[in-house]
C-alpha positions in Angstrom: -0.1 -12.6 -12.6 -3.0 -14.4 -10.9 -6.5 -13.2 -11.6 -10.0 -14.6 -11.0 -13.5 -13.6 -12.0 -16.0 -12.2 -9.6 -19.8 -12.7 -9.8 -20.1 -9.6 -12.0 -17.6 -11.1 -14.4 -14.9 -8.5 -13.6 -11.3 -9.6 -13.5 -9.8 -9.0 -10.0 -6.3 -9.4 -8.8 -5.9 -12.2 -6.3 -3.8 -9.8 -4.1 -6.6 -7.3 -3.9 -9.4 -9.8 -3.5 -7.5 -11.6 -0.7 -6.4 -8.5 1.3 -8.1 -6.6 4.0 -9.1 -3.1 3.1 -8.2 -0.3 5.5 -9.9 3.0 5.3 -8.7 6.2 6.9 -10.7 9.4 7.3 -9.6 12.5 5.3 -7.3 14.8 7.3 -8.8 18.2 7.8 -6.1 19.8 10.0 -2.5 20.8 9.5 0.0 18.1 10.2 3.8 18.1 10.5 6.3 15.4 10.0 10.0 14.9 9.2 9.0 13.3 5.9 5.9 13.2 3.7 5.6 10.4 1.2 3.2 10.8 -1.7 1.9 7.4 -2.7 0.9 4.4 -0.6 2.2 1.7 -2.7 4.9 -0.8 -1.9 7.7 1.6 -2.4 6.1 4.3 -0.3 5.2 2.0 2.5 8.6 0.3 2.6 10.3 3.6 2.6 8.1 4.9 5.4 8.8 1.8 7.4 12.5 2.1 7.0 12.4 5.8 8.0 10.4 5.1 11.1 12.9 2.5 12.2 15.4 5.4 12.2 13.2 7.6 14.4 11.6 9.8 11.8 8.0 10.9 11.8 6.4 10.0 8.5 3.1 10.8 6.8 2.0 8.7 3.8 -0.4 10.6 1.5 -2.3 8.6 -1.0 -5.3 9.5 -3.3 -7.2 6.2 -2.6 -6.5 3.0 -0.6 -3.0 1.8 0.3 -1.6 -0.9 -2.0 -4.7 -1.0 -4.2 -3.2 0.6 -7.3 -0.3 -0.8 -9.3 1.0 -2.8 -6.4 -2.3 -4.5 -6.0 -2.2 -5.7 -9.6 1.4 -7.1 -9.7 3.0 -10.3 -8.6 5.8 -8.3 -6.9 5.6 -8.7 -3.2 7.5 -8.6 0.1 8.0 -12.1 1.5 10.1 -13.8 4.1 10.0 -17.2 2.5 12.7 -16.8 -0.2 16.4 -16.8 0.3 18.6 -13.9 -0.9 
């Protein structure tokens, strides 16, 4: 796993340090969807993507920021640069 030190001497995952952060406002109204996925990590996002390609309406519910938990601290990734 690749880490580096920031100015405060905290160890930070390269994937988190190098990624754009996206914030979404809390939802205060009732929503409906075909599928609700709890957890915005790599599995939740990949599943949501696949379901939307099949025409399903999907909501991803995460407690914090997408891909900033376990997925942000691992070397597992989606890439198009490796053969099967």
